[in-house]
C-alpha positions, 0 to 999 in steps of 0.5 A: 476098282483100283485108285491111286492117291499120293502122300509123303513120308519124311526121312531126315529133312527130305521127303519121299512120295508115298503111293496109296493104292486102294482096291475094292473087291467082293467080301468084307475086310480091311487090309492095310499093307506096306509096312505101316506102324501102329498109328497107321493101322489104327486109322481105320477106326478114325476114318470110319468115324470121320466118314460117318459123321460127314454123311459117308461110310466105310464100304462093306467090301473087301478093302485092300490098301497098299502103301508103296514102296512097300519096303519103306517103313511108314509112321504116324497118323498123317496118312489118315486123310490120304487113306479116307480120300482113296476109300471114298474115290475107290468105293465110288462115293465121290468122283475125283478125276484129278486127285492123282495130281495132288499130295494129300496129308492130314490126321483126322479127328472123329468129327472129320476135323484135321490135326496138324502134321510134321514135315509139311515144308519138306513134303511141299518142296518134294511135291514141287520137284515131282511136278504135282499141282497142289498139296492139301494139308491141315490149315495149321501147317499151311503157312510153312508149306506155302513158302514153296512157290509154284505149288498150290497149297490148300489149308483144309480145316475138315474132311468135308471141305476137301471132299466138296473141292474134288466133287465140285460142290465147293471151292478152296483158295490156295494160300499164297505167301510172299517168301521174300517179304516174310523173310525180311520182316526182321525184328530190330528190337529183340526181346533180349537186348545187350542194352539191358546189361549193366557193366560187363564190358569186357564180356560184351566185347568177348561176345561180339568177337565170338559172334563175328567169327562164329567161335564157340565160347565158354563163360566161367564165373560164380552164380549171379555173375550174369552168365545166363543173361549174357548168353541169351543175348547172343542171337540178337547180335548174330548177322541176319540169316540168309534166305538159304539159312532160313529155309534150312532152319525152317525145314528142321523145325517143320520135321520136328513139329515145332513151327506152330502156325509160323511161316518162314523162320527169320530169327536165329534159333536159341536152344537151351536144353537142361543138363539131364538131357540124353544122348539121343535128345541132344544129337537126334535119332530114336526108333523113329529118328527125329532131329535133336537139340544140336540140329534144332540150333542149326544156324543159331545158338546152342546154350549149355548152362552148367556144363559140368553138370551134363553127363560126360557121355552126352557131351562127348557125342557133340565132338564130331558134330562140332567139327563136321557141322552135321550129324549122321544117324546110322541104323541097320536099315537106314542112314540119316544126316541132319545138319547141325552148324551151330555156335556153342555157348556154354557156362559153368561155375568155377567149382561145385560151390560156385565161389572158388577163388572169389575174394568176396565169398568164403572158399568152401572148395579145395583145389582137389575138388576143383580139379575133379569138377573140371575133369568132367569136361574133356580136353578134346571138347575144350579143344573145340571151344575157341574162347574161354572168359572169366565172368565176375559179379557186377559191382553196385556202382555199375548196377545202379548206373542209369546210363543206357548201354550199347544196343544189340542192333549197334553191335550187330552192325559191326558183327555183320560187317566182319562177317561180310569180310569173311564171306568174301575171303572164303567164297572159293572155299567149300563149306567154310564161311567164317573164321571158326571153320578155318582148317590148319591150312587156311590158318597158315594162309590167312593168319600170317604174323609179323615178327613182333606178333610172333615174339609176343605169342611165343613169350605168352605161351612160355610164361602163361604155360598155354597148351599147344592146342591154344595156338590155332585158337588164338590165331583164329580169334585174333583173325576175327579181332582184326576183321572187326577193325577192318585190318588186312593183317594181324598185328601184336594187339590183336594177338594180345587180346586173343591170348586173354581169352584162353583162361582154361589153357593156363596151368593154375588159372585160378591159383 
């Protein structure tokens, strides 16, 4: 007897339906074909124990199972439940005439209980697209899959529940989630709030500008100045995610198996990898490709603390994703693209000792050591960071001040208003949503300067020895400052403020 059941494989952030064909014949044997990996090949032992412990058995026949398309590599243990159901129906132990209308996925424990799987959301999206009636999966993943409307999503705790459902001995209720209600559960009281930060008003202003225009930013200052504390609060002032962004972000975290019984993500991600991270862990890939940290930070913030401590080749692989806002992993047999539109926030000490040019600390680093330390970060990477700002330690008077600082919610209102102006401005331009994404052509169109502003910028570039690469960045940042003030045109005080945020472009900036 030949039976077909359906599972799914995830490649990148998209799913492909897999047909499991189970054929029973005379003789004894278990043959699994269709490019399964070792985890799938070992499934026969898990399935045999799970069936036995639930009152069924692996039939003493010649079992041939094909996973089609046969030329596509299958990986992971999430096909256990699919294979077990195919064997039960194929051996006539249960009757399930409607089984071909469902996608079934789940990893089996030896007692028949189910372990969570990866990629439940993309699988559910694909199942709905292809017209399947429902999707059976472990109960731990049911919230993320139930985001997809128009598909019956059943969370199953053990093998017995799904067997009883198909054989008519029991019922299961599909999980229903109101996606919009789930999405609009926003947190107006974030865990990390700017109201906790004493002093550092100029840095907070910088962060507000960076968030409003989506600009990458680097903070330079001695240990204890508050760089990490400020960086952790950036997501709290970013505009709320749109429903489309929330679905994109949730899909990536679903593929990586990081959702942990959470439905739709409505908070922007904040990723802070350690400086020992490898190239593959940062950008994604591997023998079984997984999204890296830059994709996990999609629509959120990637924070790189102590930037010069990262290996130079690790930082260099970020150059293309920073520009294209996606990363393409190419292998001999396949190519996968992961989205990676993130805001980069980096921090660093000004020297190996951390106290170079700090008047209150002994100077233990020579200018030569300082230059060697700075050279770990390449020019092309710095070229992609719009705002460079020096962070100085907070004096005692401000630390002990009891007055409440401005909260993240208040700052976010201004940031959101500025982003709305940019969204309207770029609505006719594909893949450009905020000022940091402007090309040279768009800069010429939307960053027109009057004569006074041109003269100011020319004087600043000559006197401060600003590099040529700083020119476009200054214009982009000044456009964001103007948007925060709801100004149609860029005027001289916008330019003068933007010039202050290019510390690393000045020759002898620490001299």
